[in-house]
N, C-alpha and C positions, 0 to 999 in steps of 0.2 A: 609775239611771233606772228606777223601778218601773212607771210608767205606760207602756203599750205602744202605744196608738194603733192606727192602721191598718197592717197588714203590707205589706211591700214587694211589688211586682208583679214576679214572675219575676226574683228577684235573682241576680246573678252576681258573682264576684270578677273585677274587670276592672283592666287596667293603663292608666294615662294618663301623660302627660308635661306638664311645665310649659311653657306657651306664653309667658306674661308675668306680671309682678307689678307692682302699683301701690299706693303708699301713698295711700289715698283720703281718710283723715282722720288727725289726729295719732295716734290710737290704734287704727287699723284698716288692715290690709294685705289687699289683694285678690290672690288667685292664680288665674289662669285656666289650666285644664287642657284638654288636647285629646288626640285620638288615635282611631283607628278603633274600638278596643274600647269606647269610650263609646257606640257605637250600641246596645250591650247594656244600657246603663243607662237604665231607663225613668223619665223625668222626670214627676212627678205634681203638682208645684206645692206650695203651702202651705209647711209647714216640714219638707219632706223631709230626712231625715238619713241619714247613712251612716258606716260605719267607714272611716277613712283610715289606710292603712298607709304609714309613712314610713321611709326608710332611716336606720339608725344611722350615726354617724361611723365611717369606715373600712370600711364595707360596700361591696364592689364589685358586689354583686348583691342585688336585692330579692327575698327569699324569701317568697312569699305562700301562704296556705292555698288548697287546691283546692276545699274544700267551701263552699257558700253557705248551708247550713242552720246551725242552732245548733251543729253539730259543728265548725264552723270553729275555735272557741276551743280545743277539745280538741286539734285538730291543731296549732294555734299553740303550745300549751304543751309539746308533744312536741319542738318545735324548740329546740335549744340557745340559751340566752339571747343569746349573742354573735351569733347568726345571725338572731334574730328582728327583724322591723321594729318600730318604735314603732307603737302603735295608739291613735288618738284618735277621738272622735266629733265630726262637724261637720255643718253645715246647708248645703244647696244654696242659695246666694244667687241664682243665675240659671243657667238651662240653655238652651242653644241646640242642640237636637237636629239641626237641619238642618246645623249646622257641626261636630257632635260636640265641643262645647265646654261647659265648666261652670265657674262662678265660685264660689270659696270665700272668705269674709271671715274673717280671723284677728284676734282682739283682741290688742293688744300692751299690756302693762303694764310700767312701769318697775321695779316691785318687787312682791313677794307670791308666792304659790304658783301653780303652773300649775293651771288648772282643766280639767276635761274639757269636751267639746263646744266651744263657740265662744269660750272664754276661756283665754288663756295668757299667761304673762309672758315677757319677752324671752329668758330663759335656757332655757325649756322647749322640748321637741321640736317642738311645733306652731308657736309663734311664731318659734322659732329657724329652723325650716325656711322659714317664710314670708319672713323677712327675708333669708335667705341663698340662697334657691332661684334657680338659674340655668336658663335655657331648656334644655329637654331632660332635666331631672331627672325620673326616673320614680317614680310612686307607685301604690298600689293602692286600690281602692274596693270597698265592699260595701254596697249599698243596704239600708236598714233600715226604710223606710216613712215614714209621716207621723204625728206625734203630735197635731196639731190635729184633733180628732175628735168634734164634737158628736153626741150620740146621742139627742137629744130636740128637739122643735119649739122654736124660740126666735125672738125678734123682734129681738134686737140682740146684739152681741158686745162683750166687754170683754177687752182684752189688757193684760197688765202684764209688763214685762221690764226687765232691766238691759242693759248693752251686749253681754253674751254672748248675749242673746236677740234682739238687734236684727236679725240676718239672718233669724231665724224670723218676727218680726213683719212685716218687709218682705215676705217670701214669702207670708205669710198675707194681708196687705192686698192684694197684687197679684193674689191668687187669688180673693178674695171677689167676689161679683157686684156689678154697678154700683149696685144698689139697697140694698146692705147698710148697716146703721146700727150705730153703736157708738163706742167710745172706745179708743184705744191709748195707754197710758202707757209711755214708754221713757226710762229713765235712762241718761245718757252721762257720761263723765268731764269733758268740757269742751264749751263751746258749739261748738267746731270739729268735734266728733264727730257732730253732727247730719247726717243724710243726707236726700236727696230720693228719694222713691219713690212710686209710684202708690198712692193710697188712694181708695176710693169717696167720693163727695162727702158722704155721710151718716156717714162715720167721722171723728171728731175725733182728730187726732194731737197728743198733748201731750208735749213734750220736757221732761225734768227734768235740769238740769245739776248734777252733783254738786259741781263746784268752786265753784258759787255758794253752797253751804251749808257743806259740810265736805269738802274734797278728800281727807281721810284717812279718811273714814267707810267702813264696810263697803259694798261695792257692793250696791245693791238697797234700802237703807234709805230713801233719798230717794224712790224710787218707791213704797214702802209708805206713806210720809207723804202723798204726793200722792193715793194711792188712798183713804186714810182721809178726805181732805177732799173727795172727789168727791160731787156731788149726783146720785146714781144715779136718784132718783125722776123726773128730767126725761125719762128714757127709759121709754116705756110698754112693757109686756109682759114676757115671760120673757127672761132673759139667759143667754148661754153665756159663761162666764169662763174664761180660759186664762192662767195665770201661769207664767213661765219665767225661769230665770237662776240666780243664787246660791241655794243651798238655803233659807236663811232667808227670802228674798224669796218663793220659790214656796210654802213652807208657811205663811208669815205671811199672804200674800194670801188663801189659801184659808181660813185660820182667821178672818181678819177678815170675809170675805164671808159665810161660813156662820154664824159666831158672833155677829157684830154687825150684819150687814145682812140676815140671814134668807134668804140665797140657798140653795136646796136643794143638798145635797152633790153630787147627781148632775149639777148644772149647773155645777160648777167642776172643772176639771182643772188639774193643776200638774205641772211637771217641774223637779226640781233638777238643773241641769247640772253644778254644781260646788259645793264647800264652802270658804268662806273660811278660810285657814290650814291647809288640808290639800292636799297634792300628790296628783296622780293617780298610780296605781300604774304601774310601769314595764312 
């Protein structure tokens, strides 16, 4: 993740515990976390992301780094591997500060490699945790900020994502002002994976169902095809575009918008959450 976005507000390494889990769509599991320490997690909306520390099999204690700065990773590496937690990146799907609760959506895939951020296959640490988590299981979190970060005046917003970016798109749409205009293109594995969430009336949400075209295609390619067919000229003024998900989707969207649509580079941000065919490091 080379694009940094906005930094976290007063980040801390905090402990939370599983309150409940729910399979919300065929390929998405929602885990709700709670606990008094979440009062120190400052919810900022949009696509706020964080490091999630998960226990390894056989660990009777979750050993977390004590430093919230960039030095946390050096501290993590000094811990013997058998005692280290798994670390993955996830997006806040919803936060309820009044209740000290936070929702995380985990993508489940029947096969393939585990992705960083919001995509994981059933055998990986993230999705495996989501599927097996019982009430009371403890995890750690470290806020990392927000990646949706327009830095110029713009008239409308363009979002492009696969299912791993769906929680981010939902958070962004729910955080945009009521008068926002734009298009959000979200690719999902099946029609049943579409979700309902608040979008401004001027933002068009376009679902792309991968199984309707090629269920075995690399995630994100159907979203790219949808993007290439969009009539962007019907939206007046400057655009801020944000592409997130599988690496080739993120880079491909930027390449298309800048090279073929003439969008200035500074108006397009992209984040590759994961790379198809490549597992996340342990």
